[in-house]
KOLKE-999626 format. One record per residue (C-alpha): x, y, z; residue number from 1; residue in one letter. Coordinates in pm, 1 decimal. Layout:
<site <X; Y; Z>; NUM; A>
...
END
This chain:
<site <6201.1; 2397.1; 9049.3>; 1; M>
<site <6156.9; 2158.9; 8758.2>; 2; Y>
<site <5851.7; 1997.8; 8926.9>; 3; K>
<site <5687.9; 2336.4; 8975.1>; 4; A>
<site <5746.1; 2422.9; 8611.4>; 5; M>
<site <5617.6; 2082.3; 8507.7>; 6; E>
<site <5299.6; 2137.3; 8709.6>; 7; R>
<site <5219.0; 2457.0; 8523.8>; 8; G>
<site <5355.6; 2372.8; 8180.3>; 9; K>
<site <5011.2; 2396.5; 8019.0>; 10; D>
<site <4991.9; 2763.2; 8120.7>; 11; E>
<site <5335.1; 2855.2; 7989.1>; 12; L>
<site <5372.3; 3037.3; 7660.2>; 13; A>
<site <5646.2; 3220.2; 7469.4>; 14; I>
<site <5597.3; 3580.9; 7368.8>; 15; C>
<site <5799.1; 3624.4; 7050.7>; 16; L>
<site <5748.5; 4000.8; 7044.6>; 17; T>
<site <5944.4; 4057.8; 7364.2>; 18; Y>
<site <6128.1; 3722.9; 7378.3>; 19; S>
<site <5988.6; 3635.2; 7721.0>; 20; I>
<site <5803.4; 3343.3; 7881.5>; 21; I>
<site <5452.9; 3403.9; 8015.9>; 22; L>
<site <5236.5; 3212.0; 8257.0>; 23; R>
<site <4893.6; 3342.2; 8171.3>; 24; G>
<site <4945.8; 3718.8; 8176.3>; 25; T>
<site <5239.7; 3708.6; 8419.6>; 26; R>
<site <5602.9; 3723.8; 8318.2>; 27; I>
<site <5822.2; 3431.6; 8428.0>; 28; V>
<site <6130.5; 3579.4; 8596.7>; 29; I>
<site <6468.4; 3403.0; 8559.2>; 30; P>
<site <6656.8; 3312.8; 8876.8>; 31; E>
<site <6926.5; 3580.2; 8849.4>; 32; E>
<site <6662.7; 3857.5; 8838.5>; 33; M>
<site <6422.6; 3734.1; 9105.9>; 34; Q>
<site <6579.7; 3921.6; 9396.4>; 35; K>
<site <6583.6; 4244.7; 9197.5>; 36; Q>
<site <6215.1; 4204.9; 9111.2>; 37; V>
<site <6122.3; 4151.9; 9477.2>; 38; V>
<site <6326.2; 4460.2; 9574.0>; 39; D>
<site <6131.9; 4666.1; 9320.3>; 40; L>
<site <5798.8; 4536.3; 9452.9>; 41; A>
<site <5900.3; 4626.7; 9809.5>; 42; H>
<site <5978.5; 4987.8; 9722.4>; 43; E>
<site <5766.2; 5206.2; 9946.6>; 44; G>
<site <5790.5; 4939.3; 10219.9>; 45; H>
<site <5454.1; 4771.5; 10180.6>; 46; Q>
<site <5389.5; 4470.4; 10404.3>; 47; G>
<site <5418.7; 4101.9; 10313.7>; 48; I>
<site <5060.6; 4065.4; 10192.1>; 49; V>
<site <5064.4; 4376.5; 9973.4>; 50; K>
<site <5405.2; 4299.2; 9828.2>; 51; T>
<site <5293.9; 3946.5; 9737.2>; 52; K>
<site <4974.4; 4079.9; 9582.0>; 53; A>
<site <5171.0; 4319.9; 9361.2>; 54; L>
<site <5409.0; 4046.7; 9246.1>; 55; L>
<site <5131.4; 3794.4; 9178.2>; 56; R>
<site <4958.1; 4040.7; 8950.2>; 57; Q>
<site <5256.8; 4091.4; 8723.0>; 58; K>
<site <5522.8; 3818.9; 8756.4>; 59; V>
<site <5575.1; 3454.6; 8852.7>; 60; W>
<site <5867.6; 3239.8; 8953.0>; 61; F>
<site <5927.2; 2939.8; 9173.4>; 62; V>
<site <5954.7; 3028.4; 9544.7>; 63; G>
<site <5801.4; 3373.0; 9510.1>; 64; I>
<site <5636.3; 3348.9; 9853.4>; 65; N>
<site <5952.6; 3251.4; 10040.0>; 66; D>
<site <6169.4; 3515.2; 9876.6>; 67; L>
<site <5911.9; 3789.8; 9939.8>; 68; T>
<site <5870.9; 3697.3; 10307.4>; 69; E>
<site <6247.4; 3683.9; 10354.5>; 70; K>
<site <6287.0; 4026.8; 10197.8>; 71; K>
<site <6016.8; 4200.6; 10404.6>; 72; V>
<site <6110.2; 4031.3; 10732.3>; 73; K>
<site <6475.6; 4127.4; 10690.3>; 74; S>
<site <6397.2; 4491.9; 10615.7>; 75; C>
<site <6519.7; 4686.9; 10920.6>; 76; I>
<site <6324.4; 4998.8; 10816.6>; 77; A>
<site <5994.4; 4805.9; 10813.6>; 78; C>
<site <6060.5; 4641.3; 11148.5>; 79; Q>
<site <6169.1; 4964.8; 11316.7>; 80; A>
<site <5853.0; 5147.0; 11204.3>; 81; T>
<site <5603.9; 4869.9; 11286.8>; 82; T>
<site <5467.3; 4881.0; 11644.5>; 83; P>
<site <5458.0; 4552.3; 11833.6>; 84; D>
<site <5194.0; 4509.9; 12105.5>; 85; A>
<site <5354.5; 4194.5; 12244.1>; 86; R>
<site <5405.5; 4197.4; 12618.8>; 87; R>
<site <5602.2; 3963.4; 12839.5>; 88; E>
<site <5395.1; 3738.7; 13073.5>; 89; P>
<site <5371.7; 3861.6; 13431.7>; 90; V>
<site <5638.9; 3737.8; 13670.1>; 91; K>
<site <5501.4; 3746.6; 14023.8>; 92; M>
<site <5736.8; 3830.6; 14309.9>; 93; S>
<site <5777.8; 3602.9; 14609.2>; 94; Q>
<site <5633.0; 3707.0; 14943.8>; 95; L>
<site <5911.5; 3803.7; 15190.7>; 96; P>
<site <5967.6; 3573.2; 15485.4>; 97; S>
<site <5841.8; 3825.7; 15742.8>; 98; T>
<site <5730.1; 4186.6; 15790.0>; 99; V>
<site <5938.7; 4493.1; 15700.5>; 100; W>
<site <6212.8; 4293.8; 15527.8>; 101; Q>
<site <6140.0; 4431.2; 15181.5>; 102; E>
<site <5983.5; 4772.6; 15122.3>; 103; V>
<site <5894.4; 4967.7; 14806.8>; 104; S>
<site <5941.2; 5344.2; 14769.8>; 105; V>
<site <5779.5; 5589.8; 14531.3>; 106; D>
<site <5668.3; 5953.0; 14501.6>; 107; F>
<site <5328.6; 6109.6; 14433.7>; 108; K>
<site <5351.3; 6458.4; 14286.7>; 109; E>
<site <5102.6; 6704.0; 14435.4>; 110; L>
<site <4926.3; 6970.0; 14229.4>; 111; S>
<site <4980.7; 7220.1; 14513.2>; 112; T>
<site <5356.2; 7164.6; 14495.5>; 113; G>
<site <5577.6; 6912.4; 14667.8>; 114; G>
<site <5554.4; 6534.8; 14679.6>; 115; Y>
<site <5426.5; 6250.8; 14892.8>; 116; L>
<site <5699.2; 6005.7; 14989.6>; 117; L>
<site <5531.9; 5664.7; 15013.4>; 118; V>
<site <5690.7; 5350.6; 15157.1>; 119; I>
<site <5497.8; 5022.2; 15163.6>; 120; T>
<site <5589.5; 4693.6; 15328.4>; 121; D>
<site <5583.8; 4417.5; 15064.6>; 122; D>
<site <5474.4; 4156.2; 15322.1>; 123; Y>
<site <5196.4; 4329.1; 15515.7>; 124; S>
<site <5116.9; 4599.3; 15252.9>; 125; R>
<site <5139.4; 4855.9; 15534.0>; 126; Y>
<site <5182.7; 5208.8; 15384.2>; 127; P>
<site <5370.9; 5504.9; 15527.3>; 128; V>
<site <5326.3; 5848.2; 15366.6>; 129; A>
<site <5517.8; 6168.5; 15437.0>; 130; D>
<site <5509.3; 6509.7; 15266.8>; 131; V>
<site <5837.2; 6635.2; 15114.8>; 132; V>
<site <5890.6; 6954.5; 14917.1>; 133; H>
<site <6152.5; 6801.7; 14684.0>; 134; S>
<site <6286.2; 6468.2; 14559.7>; 135; T>
<site <6647.7; 6565.9; 14623.5>; 136; S>
<site <6863.3; 6341.9; 14839.5>; 137; A>
<site <6912.1; 6617.7; 15098.2>; 138; A>
<site <6535.1; 6626.8; 15158.1>; 139; V>
<site <6432.4; 6264.6; 15111.6>; 140; V>
<site <6708.4; 6084.6; 15304.4>; 141; I>
<site <6626.8; 6248.0; 15644.0>; 142; P>
<site <6258.7; 6156.0; 15603.8>; 143; H>
<site <6344.7; 5795.1; 15517.6>; 144; M>
<site <6592.0; 5784.0; 15806.8>; 145; D>
<site <6312.4; 5894.1; 16041.7>; 146; K>
<site <6074.1; 5626.6; 15906.4>; 147; I>
<site <6338.0; 5355.1; 15938.7>; 148; F>
<site <6406.7; 5469.8; 16294.9>; 149; A>
<site <6037.4; 5412.5; 16377.7>; 150; E>
<site <5977.6; 5084.0; 16194.3>; 151; Y>
<site <6328.2; 4941.7; 16164.0>; 152; G>
<site <6581.2; 4915.3; 15882.1>; 153; V>
<site <6461.5; 4678.7; 15606.2>; 154; P>
<site <6684.8; 4432.2; 15424.0>; 155; I>
<site <6584.3; 4544.7; 15072.5>; 156; I>
<site <6455.1; 4882.8; 14953.4>; 157; V>
<site <6300.0; 4871.8; 14605.7>; 158; K>
<site <6258.6; 5189.0; 14398.9>; 159; S>
<site <6259.9; 5327.3; 14047.0>; 160; D>
<site <6565.2; 5482.0; 13881.2>; 161; N>
<site <6476.4; 5848.0; 13935.8>; 162; G>
<site <6619.2; 6096.1; 14184.8>; 163; P>
<site <6733.3; 6061.4; 14458.2>; 164; P>
<site <6771.7; 5685.5; 14409.5>; 165; F>
<site <7016.2; 5721.4; 14121.1>; 166; N>
<site <7270.2; 5932.7; 14310.5>; 167; G>
<site <7579.2; 5868.1; 14520.6>; 168; C>
<site <7420.6; 6017.8; 14833.2>; 169; D>
<site <7147.9; 5754.1; 14845.0>; 170; F>
<site <7404.4; 5480.2; 14781.8>; 171; K>
<site <7604.3; 5608.2; 15077.6>; 172; Q>
<site <7283.5; 5618.6; 15285.4>; 173; F>
<site <7214.4; 5253.6; 15197.6>; 174; A>
<site <7569.4; 5152.6; 15289.1>; 175; D>
<site <7546.8; 5337.4; 15620.1>; 176; T>
<site <7221.3; 5171.7; 15730.3>; 177; L>
<site <7311.0; 4837.0; 15573.2>; 178; G>
<site <7013.7; 4776.6; 15344.5>; 179; F>
<site <7034.9; 4662.9; 14982.3>; 180; R>
<site <6898.2; 4902.1; 14722.9>; 181; H>
<site <6720.7; 4723.9; 14435.4>; 182; R>
<site <6625.8; 4929.6; 14130.6>; 183; K>
<site <6336.0; 4811.7; 13917.0>; 184; I>
<site <6359.3; 4780.5; 13538.4>; 185; T>
<site <6349.5; 5132.4; 13384.8>; 186; P>
<site <6024.2; 5238.0; 13218.6>; 187; L>
<site <5849.3; 4928.5; 13355.6>; 188; W>
<site <5636.8; 5030.4; 13657.9>; 189; P>
<site <5484.0; 4681.6; 13675.1>; 190; R>
<site <5803.7; 4574.8; 13848.7>; 191; S>
<site <5696.6; 4787.9; 14145.9>; 192; N>
<site <5326.5; 4717.8; 14109.9>; 193; R>
<site <5236.7; 4711.2; 14480.8>; 194; K>
<site <5329.0; 5071.2; 14550.4>; 195; V>
<site <5220.2; 5185.2; 14201.8>; 196; E>
<site <4871.7; 5045.0; 14262.6>; 197; R>
<site <4857.0; 5211.3; 14602.8>; 198; F>
<site <4940.0; 5543.2; 14434.8>; 199; M>
<site <4619.1; 5522.7; 14233.0>; 200; R>
<site <4415.0; 5485.4; 14551.1>; 201; T>
<site <4608.2; 5767.7; 14714.9>; 202; L>
<site <4545.6; 5996.0; 14417.1>; 203; K>
<site <4172.0; 5926.7; 14437.6>; 204; K>
<site <4164.8; 6022.8; 14807.4>; 205; T>
<site <4340.9; 6355.2; 14748.5>; 206; I>
<site <4122.8; 6444.3; 14448.9>; 207; E>
<site <3806.2; 6352.9; 14640.7>; 208; A>
<site <3913.2; 6582.2; 14926.9>; 209; A>
<site <3960.8; 6871.4; 14686.0>; 210; R>
<site <3624.3; 6799.9; 14521.8>; 211; T>
<site <3454.9; 6829.7; 14861.3>; 212; E>
<site <3667.0; 7135.7; 14953.3>; 213; N>
<site <3821.3; 6960.8; 15252.4>; 214; R>
<site <4182.6; 6977.9; 15373.9>; 215; P>
<site <4354.5; 6698.2; 15185.3>; 216; W>
<site <4609.3; 6633.7; 15459.9>; 217; K>
<site <4334.8; 6562.8; 15712.9>; 218; E>
<site <4158.6; 6336.9; 15463.0>; 219; E>
<site <4488.7; 6161.2; 15395.9>; 220; L>
<site <4520.6; 6076.7; 15767.0>; 221; C>
<site <4165.5; 5940.6; 15771.8>; 222; K>
<site <4235.8; 5732.5; 15462.3>; 223; F>
<site <4559.5; 5586.2; 15602.0>; 224; L>
<site <4389.6; 5500.2; 15929.6>; 225; R>
<site <4112.1; 5307.7; 15757.8>; 226; N>
<site <4336.2; 5155.1; 15490.1>; 227; Y>
<site <4576.9; 5012.7; 15747.1>; 228; R>
<site <4286.5; 4855.6; 15937.7>; 229; A>
<site <4111.9; 4711.4; 15628.2>; 230; T>
<site <4187.9; 4350.8; 15520.6>; 231; P>
<site <4403.7; 4350.1; 15207.8>; 232; H>
<site <4274.9; 4157.8; 14906.9>; 233; S>
<site <4602.5; 3965.5; 14864.8>; 234; S>
<site <4673.0; 3863.4; 15225.3>; 235; T>
<site <4320.3; 3859.3; 15364.8>; 236; G>
<site <4447.4; 4048.4; 15671.4>; 237; Q>
<site <4466.8; 4415.0; 15768.1>; 238; A>
<site <4816.1; 4560.1; 15703.6>; 239; P>
<site <4841.2; 4699.6; 16057.4>; 240; A>
<site <4733.9; 4366.3; 16209.6>; 241; T>
<site <5003.2; 4181.1; 16014.7>; 242; V>
<site <5275.3; 4435.2; 16091.1>; 243; L>
<site <5207.1; 4482.8; 16463.3>; 244; F>
<site <5040.9; 4144.8; 16531.1>; 245; N>
<site <4740.1; 4318.9; 16684.6>; 246; R>
<site <4425.7; 4488.8; 16548.7>; 247; P>
<site <4449.5; 4860.5; 16482.9>; 248; M>
<site <4176.8; 5056.6; 16669.3>; 249; P>
<site <3964.6; 5290.0; 16456.8>; 250; T>
<site <3640.2; 5480.5; 16509.6>; 251; K>
<site <3448.8; 5157.7; 16458.9>; 252; L>
<site <3393.7; 4927.5; 16760.1>; 253; P>
<site <3580.0; 4596.5; 16764.4>; 254; Q>
<site <3645.8; 4287.3; 16974.1>; 255; V>
<site <3973.2; 4112.4; 17046.4>; 256; T>
<site <4075.3; 3862.5; 16777.6>; 257; T>
<site <4329.5; 3582.6; 16756.9>; 258; E>
<site <4685.3; 3650.6; 16636.0>; 259; P>
<site <4754.2; 3633.2; 16264.2>; 260; V>
<site <4870.4; 3298.9; 16123.9>; 261; N>
<site <5163.7; 3357.0; 15881.7>; 262; P>
<site <5082.8; 3034.2; 15693.2>; 263; A>
<site <4733.5; 3161.3; 15612.0>; 264; C>
<site <4878.2; 3492.5; 15488.0>; 265; I>
<site <5122.9; 3315.2; 15257.0>; 266; R>
<site <4856.7; 3080.3; 15121.6>; 267; E>
<site <4614.1; 3365.8; 15057.3>; 268; Q>
<site <4888.6; 3570.8; 14890.3>; 269; D>
<site <4979.7; 3284.4; 14656.1>; 270; E>
<site <4615.3; 3238.0; 14555.0>; 271; R>
<site <4570.9; 3609.5; 14488.2>; 272; A>
<site <4890.8; 3632.5; 14280.2>; 273; K>
<site <4797.3; 3325.2; 14078.7>; 274; K>
<site <4460.0; 3478.1; 14001.6>; 275; K>
<site <4620.1; 3808.8; 13899.5>; 276; M>
<site <4872.9; 3633.5; 13676.0>; 277; K>
<site <4606.5; 3426.1; 13501.7>; 278; N>
<site <4401.3; 3737.4; 13437.5>; 279; H>
<site <4698.6; 3940.4; 13310.5>; 280; A>
<site <4839.2; 3664.3; 13087.8>; 281; D>
<site <4503.1; 3572.9; 12934.2>; 282; N>
<site <4549.4; 3824.6; 12654.3>; 283; K>
<site <4630.0; 3773.2; 12287.4>; 284; V>
<site <4928.0; 4010.2; 12297.5>; 285; Y>
<site <5095.4; 3837.9; 12596.2>; 286; V>
<site <5371.4; 3614.3; 12462.3>; 287; K>
<site <5710.6; 3510.6; 12600.9>; 288; P>
<site <6011.7; 3673.9; 12439.3>; 289; A>
<site <6179.4; 3344.3; 12336.3>; 290; N>
<site <6510.4; 3521.1; 12282.5>; 291; F>
<site <6831.2; 3322.4; 12266.3>; 292; S>
<site <7184.5; 3440.3; 12326.5>; 293; K>
<site <7323.6; 3595.1; 12010.1>; 294; G>
<site <6983.8; 3687.4; 11859.6>; 295; D>
<site <6966.7; 4021.6; 11682.7>; 296; R>
<site <6698.1; 4256.5; 11816.1>; 297; V>
<site <6589.0; 4618.7; 11795.2>; 298; I>
<site <6477.3; 4819.7; 12098.7>; 299; M>
<site <6154.8; 5012.9; 12146.7>; 300; R>
<site <6215.4; 5383.6; 12198.5>; 301; R>
<site <6130.7; 5561.4; 12524.5>; 302; D>
<site <5781.9; 5718.8; 12539.7>; 303; P>
<site <5950.1; 6059.2; 12564.5>; 304; S>
<site <6053.2; 6042.1; 12197.2>; 305; Y>
<site <5857.4; 6243.1; 11943.1>; 306; K>
<site <5575.1; 6074.0; 11755.6>; 307; K>
<site <5749.3; 6157.9; 11427.8>; 308; S>
<site <6028.1; 5910.0; 11507.5>; 309; T>
<site <6006.8; 5536.2; 11449.8>; 310; T>
<site <5868.5; 5322.8; 11736.1>; 311; P>
<site <6192.9; 5120.6; 11742.0>; 312; Y>
<site <6556.7; 5221.1; 11723.6>; 313; D>
<site <6671.2; 5083.6; 11383.4>; 314; P>
<site <7023.0; 5011.0; 11511.6>; 315; T>
<site <7015.7; 4645.2; 11625.2>; 316; P>
<site <7155.6; 4489.0; 11942.4>; 317; Y>
<site <7276.4; 4137.6; 12024.6>; 318; F>
<site <7111.7; 3932.9; 12299.9>; 319; V>
<site <7341.1; 3836.0; 12585.5>; 320; G>
<site <7275.4; 3700.1; 12933.8>; 321; S>
<site <7105.8; 3987.2; 13119.3>; 322; M>
<site <6848.0; 4258.9; 13049.8>; 323; V>
<site <7120.4; 4520.8; 12994.5>; 324; T>
<site <7216.2; 4671.7; 12657.4>; 325; A>
<site <7542.5; 4857.5; 12620.0>; 326; S>
<site <7727.9; 5054.9; 12358.5>; 327; R>
<site <8013.2; 5303.2; 12359.2>; 328; E>
<site <7817.4; 5604.4; 12488.8>; 329; D>
<site <7568.5; 5450.6; 12735.3>; 330; R>
<site <7427.6; 5140.4; 12903.4>; 331; T>
<site <7053.0; 5072.8; 12919.5>; 332; I>
<site <6829.4; 4826.0; 13100.8>; 333; T>
<site <6481.1; 4737.8; 12979.1>; 334; R>
<site <6213.8; 4471.5; 13010.6>; 335; N>
<site <6219.9; 4213.2; 12730.8>; 336; S>
<site <5888.4; 4351.8; 12597.7>; 337; S>
<site <6087.8; 4653.4; 12473.4>; 338; F>
<site <6283.5; 4436.8; 12228.5>; 339; F>
<site <6179.2; 4281.3; 11898.5>; 340; K>
<site <6373.7; 4014.3; 11710.1>; 341; P>
<site <6486.0; 4106.7; 11361.1>; 342; V>
<site <6619.5; 3926.0; 11056.8>; 343; N>
<site <6898.5; 4097.8; 10869.6>; 344; V>
<site <6987.7; 4041.9; 10505.6>; 345; E>
<site <7331.3; 3914.6; 10417.6>; 346; E>
<site <7435.0; 4251.8; 10279.8>; 347; K>
<site <7376.1; 4398.1; 10624.3>; 348; Q>
<site <7558.7; 4123.1; 10806.4>; 349; A>
<site <7879.4; 4326.3; 10811.4>; 350; G>
<site <7727.9; 4585.0; 11047.2>; 351; E>
<site <7848.7; 4591.8; 11406.0>; 352; S>
<site <7543.2; 4620.2; 11631.5>; 353; P>
<site <7566.3; 4709.6; 11998.7>; 354; Q>
<site <7571.5; 4426.8; 12249.7>; 355; T>
<site <7300.2; 4380.0; 12502.9>; 356; F>
<site <7247.3; 4139.0; 12786.7>; 357; D>
<site <6919.6; 3980.5; 12866.4>; 358; M>
<site <6799.1; 3725.2; 13122.9>; 359; S>
<site <6424.2; 3775.4; 13130.7>; 360; E>
<site <6356.9; 3555.3; 12828.5>; 361; A>
<site <6106.8; 3294.4; 12937.7>; 362; S>
<site <6217.5; 2934.0; 12970.3>; 363; D>
<site <5863.9; 2826.9; 12886.5>; 364; D>
<site <5885.3; 2943.6; 12525.7>; 365; G>
<site <5857.3; 2597.9; 12370.8>; 366; Q>
<site <5575.6; 2510.8; 12606.8>; 367; K>
<site <5387.7; 2824.8; 12505.7>; 368; E>
<site <5432.2; 2744.3; 12137.1>; 369; E>
<site <5285.0; 2398.3; 12181.7>; 370; S>
<site <4983.2; 2532.7; 12371.2>; 371; S>
<site <4885.9; 2815.0; 12131.9>; 372; R>
<site <4530.9; 2814.1; 12000.9>; 373; R>
<site <4622.5; 2839.1; 11632.7>; 374; Y>
<site <4923.7; 2689.7; 11452.7>; 375; P>
<site <5207.0; 2909.7; 11335.7>; 376; L>
<site <5171.0; 3056.9; 10987.3>; 377; R>
<site <5479.3; 2866.5; 10874.9>; 378; S>
<site <5301.2; 2535.3; 10950.1>; 379; S>
<site <4966.6; 2621.8; 10786.8>; 380; R>
<site <4866.4; 2486.6; 10448.3>; 381; R>
<site <4827.3; 2757.1; 10181.6>; 382; P>
<site <4500.0; 2788.7; 9989.1>; 383; P>
<site <4468.4; 2568.5; 9681.8>; 384; E>
<site <4448.8; 2869.2; 9450.1>; 385; R>
<site <4805.8; 2964.9; 9551.1>; 386; F>
<site <4960.7; 2619.4; 9515.6>; 387; K>
<site <5157.2; 2722.2; 9209.6>; 388; D>
<site <5349.1; 2978.3; 9414.7>; 389; Y>
<site <5486.5; 2718.6; 9659.1>; 390; V>
<site <5817.4; 2539.0; 9613.5>; 391; K>
END
C-alpha cells in the first residue's frame, strides 16, 4: 500500500474545506470505508466493468480492482440472473459389443393423436416403430413385450425420465424380462442422441406425407423399409444388414454381398464419433465444468419456468461425487452444464446450501486451461493507464 501511495504522491493533495485527501479529482478512501464504498457503487447490480468505471470516476484507493471484482463475483443475485452459455464437451458412448444388446426408446407425438413408440438398436441403428394411443404403462409395456419377443430381450434399455419409464410398472416389467433400465440425464436429450436424431428424420417423413396428402402410415412403412436398407453414416453398413447379417431386399435390384465384418463397423463408428465430437466441441462456449468436490454452485432452472424468473436458482448447492443434487423436499439429477460455480461473501458463509453430487466434471480441466487460445483475465497485464489501480 505504501508503494502505491508513493508512486502517486505527486498527484495527492489535501482539501482543507472538507478535510479529505484527493488524487486529482478523486477522493482517497480510507481502508475502513473501502468495502462500504464498493457496496454503494454496486447498488443496482451493475457488472464488473461498469462498477469499476463508476468508482474510478469518483474515488481511489489501493486495490480498488481486486475489491470490486470480489464484490461482484460474490454477489449471488448477479450470478443467478446472468445467463451462462457454457456447455460441457460431448462425451461419446461406446459401441456395444454386438447387436440388440443396448436399445434406446422414445416417443414421437402425432398431431392426429397418439404416439409413435420408437426403439433403436445402438449397435446396428436398426429402428422399430409402433403406433400407441397413450404413453401409459398399460399401453406401452405390451407393445414393448411384443417387440422384444420378435427381436430378443436386450441387456440395457435406455430412455428418458417420462412416463411410463418413471413408474413401478415399468420397473417390474424390467425385472421380469431381466433387462437393465438406464435413464438418461433429465432435460439433456443429447444423452440419447441416436434416437433423438432419428426422431427428426421420422418427423420429416410424416410431415412430407401430409403435405402430399398421402396416408402417413403407408409412407412410414416405405421410409422404414428404405432406412433399414440404407448404409448408416456412423457404421457404413445398412442397419438391417448388421442386425440380420444379410442384405434386406427392397424394390431396388441387388446382388449377393459378403457378410458384414464387425471390426470394420467398430472402426467406422469410432471415426464417425470422433468427427462428431471434434465438430461439437469446436465452439467458444464449450468448456469443461472443472468442478471439485465441495465447490459451491447454483443450478440453472428448468425451461418450463417463467421468463420473469432468474435463469438460475439463487439457493446454492455443494458439489459431491455424482450428478445428483438433493435437499429435504426433492432429489434432482442434471448435466454439469446446468450448474455454475459461485463465490459467496463471508457474511453469507453461514448459510446452509443443499448438497448435490456430481461426477461428470471433466478430468481434462487443467489440460483444457493450458490449451486455451487466450490467457485467463487474471494472468493478463492491465493497460498502463490503469497501473495506479493495481496493488
